[in-house]
N, C-alpha and C positions, 0 to 999 in steps of 0.2 A: 473540601469538596469531596463528594463521593466519587470513587474511582470510575464507576459506570457513567456518571455524569461527565467526568473528564474525557473518557473515551468518546462519548456521544458528541461532545463539543469538538473534539479533534476531527472526527469523521464528518460532521456536518459543516465544520468551519474551513475545511480544505477541499478544494475540488478534486485533488488527487493526493492520496496519502498512502504510504507503504509502511506497514509494521514489519520490521525485519530484524535479523540478528546482525548487529554491527551498524555500519554507516555505508552510504553509497561509495565512499572512497575506500572503505575497509570492511567489506562484508565478512561476516564471521562464519558463514556456512555456504556450501555450494548452491543450495536452493536460493538463498538470498542473492548470491552473486549472479546467477542466471536471470533472476527476476530484474535486478538492477540493470543488467545489460540490455534486456528487452525494453525496459521503461526509459532508460536514458537515450536509446536510439530514437525515441519519439521527439526528442529535442525540446521538450517543455519542462518547465520547473514543476517540482512536486515536493510535498512535505514527506518527512519520514520520522519514524520513532524507532529507536534502538531498544528492543524489548529486553536485551541483556542488561542494560543499565536502568531499566524501568521494570523491576520484578512484579510490581502490583499490576501493571498493564499486561505483562506476560501471563500472569495468573488469571486475569479476569477477561481479557479480550476473547478467548475461545468461548466463554459463556455468552458474552455480548453478541458475538457474531454467529454463534452456533456452528463454528468452524474450528476444528481442533488444532490445526497446524499453522506454522509460520514458514514463509512470509504470507502476509495478507495484503492484497491491493484493494483499496476502496476508491471508487470514483463517484462523485456527486452523491455521497452518502450511501452508496450501495456497494456491498461486498462483491467484487469481481471474482476473486479466488486466489489461489496460491500459485506456486511456481509453474506447475504443469499447465494450468489454464492460461496464465499470462504468456508463457512462451509459445503455446499453441496459437493464441490470439495474435501474437507478434508474427509468427510464421505465416498466418493467413492474411496479414495486413489489416486486421481488425483493431488491434491495440492502438495504433497511431491515430486513427480517426476518432476513437473513443476518448483518448487523452487530449487530443487537440480541441475537440468540441467542448470538453469539460473546462479546460484551462482558458480557452478563448471566451467562453460564455461567462466565466468568472471575472475576466478582465474588463468586460463591458459595463 
């Protein structure tokens, strides 16, 4: 399968997915760690992809997303942004409602 199609399926097939360096239990960079902290505080399950162990995704996701950096948070097939945007949304209380709405809509 084409890598762009794989990325598309991941983004469309998961209500909340984070492309990050490392894993939620062992983030491999500070930006990923701060993003995970904000995301896990929402209390909902989410998918993740470790771009360090998936070099094809790491190389092609920036083209797919038209966003050059990692981590990347996607909700309901839409790119939300990276660490600064996610942590800012968390601080404003916007992230939790976005994530809860996406995950609860998917559970129905």
